[in-house]
C-alpha positions as CSV (number, residue, x, y, z in Angstrom):
1,M,-7.3,78.5,-109.9
2,A,-10.3,80.3,-108.4
3,K,-13.4,77.9,-107.4
4,A,-16.6,79.1,-109.4
5,T,-19.5,80.2,-106.6
6,L,-22.6,78.8,-107.7
7,M,-25.3,81.4,-107.0
8,V,-29.1,80.0,-106.2
9,L,-31.7,81.9,-104.8
10,P,-33.2,81.0,-101.5
11,Q,-36.4,79.1,-101.2
12,T,-38.7,79.0,-98.3
13,E,-42.0,77.0,-97.8
14,I,-45.3,79.2,-97.2
15,T,-48.5,77.5,-95.8
16,V,-51.7,79.0,-96.8
17,D,-55.0,77.3,-95.7
18,E,-53.5,74.1,-95.0
19,T,-51.4,74.0,-98.5
20,T,-47.7,74.3,-98.8
21,Y,-46.0,76.0,-101.3
22,T,-42.1,76.2,-102.0
23,V,-41.3,79.7,-103.1
24,N,-38.0,80.8,-104.8
25,A,-36.8,84.2,-103.9
26,M,-37.5,87.0,-106.4
27,T,-34.4,88.5,-108.0
28,A,-33.5,92.1,-106.9
29,T,-34.6,93.4,-110.2
30,A,-37.9,91.7,-110.0
31,A,-38.4,92.9,-106.3
32,L,-37.6,96.2,-107.0
33,E,-40.2,96.5,-109.8
34,A,-42.8,95.0,-107.4
35,Q,-42.1,97.1,-105.0
36,M,-42.5,100.0,-107.5
37,E,-46.1,98.8,-108.4
38,L,-47.1,98.3,-104.8
39,M,-46.0,101.6,-103.5
40,E,-47.6,103.3,-106.7
41,S,-51.0,101.3,-106.0
42,G,-51.1,101.9,-102.5
43,G,-50.1,98.5,-101.5
44,V,-52.8,96.2,-103.7
45,P,-51.4,94.0,-106.1
46,S,-52.6,93.9,-109.4
47,I,-53.6,90.4,-111.1
48,K,-50.5,90.8,-113.3
49,L,-48.4,91.2,-110.5
50,I,-49.9,88.4,-108.5
51,K,-49.1,86.1,-111.9
52,K,-45.9,87.4,-111.9
53,L,-44.9,86.2,-108.2
54,V,-46.5,83.1,-108.3
55,C,-45.9,81.5,-112.0
56,G,-42.3,80.2,-112.1
57,N,-41.6,81.0,-108.9
58,V,-43.7,78.8,-106.7
59,S,-44.4,75.4,-106.4
60,V,-47.1,72.9,-104.9
61,D,-46.7,69.1,-104.4
62,N,-43.5,69.2,-106.3
63,K,-45.2,70.9,-109.6
64,D,-44.4,74.1,-111.0
65,I,-47.1,76.5,-111.1
66,N,-47.2,78.2,-114.6
67,D,-49.4,80.3,-116.6
68,K,-51.7,76.8,-117.7
69,S,-51.8,75.7,-114.2
70,F,-52.5,78.8,-112.5
71,D,-56.1,79.1,-113.7
72,I,-56.6,75.6,-112.7
73,I,-54.9,75.5,-109.5
74,F,-56.5,79.0,-108.2
75,A,-60.0,78.5,-109.6
76,R,-62.5,79.4,-106.9
77,R,-59.6,80.4,-104.7
78,T,-59.2,83.7,-104.8
79,G,-58.8,84.8,-101.4
80,H,-56.7,82.0,-101.1
81,L,-54.4,83.4,-104.2
82,Y,-54.2,86.8,-102.5
83,S,-53.3,85.5,-99.4
84,L,-50.4,83.7,-100.9
85,A,-49.4,86.4,-102.6
86,N,-49.2,88.7,-99.7
87,E,-46.9,86.0,-98.1
88,I,-44.7,86.0,-101.0
89,I,-44.3,89.6,-100.8
90,K,-43.7,89.8,-96.9
91,W,-41.1,87.4,-97.5
92,N,-39.4,88.4,-100.5
93,M,-39.7,92.4,-99.4
94,P,-39.2,92.2,-95.4
95,D,-37.7,96.0,-95.4
96,L,-41.7,97.2,-96.6
97,F,-42.6,95.8,-93.3
98,T,-40.1,97.1,-90.9
99,E,-39.2,100.6,-89.9
100,S,-35.7,100.0,-89.9
101,G,-35.6,98.5,-93.6
102,T,-34.5,95.1,-92.5
103,D,-36.4,92.1,-91.5
104,E,-34.6,92.2,-88.2
105,E,-37.0,92.8,-85.0
């Protein structure tokens, strides 16, 4: 009998302004959708995309960030939020930032 393989998305920790976030990798479909939007917008993420990147994929202090907590956690911290979103994009889509299409130097 073949063994079932447990498939989980990778995680990483991203620190922005001394706050450390645990970030889950985006699924390939979600990353492609985000990548298309970024290419169409000249690389500037929309509010909708930022929420999509963060809500359900990011936790802080062992608490998931969701639609309800998003506005409270990032109140008066929009610059911080843009920095976090940019780091999430860089980690999830390293091929956007390399000439060869891989995250290797």
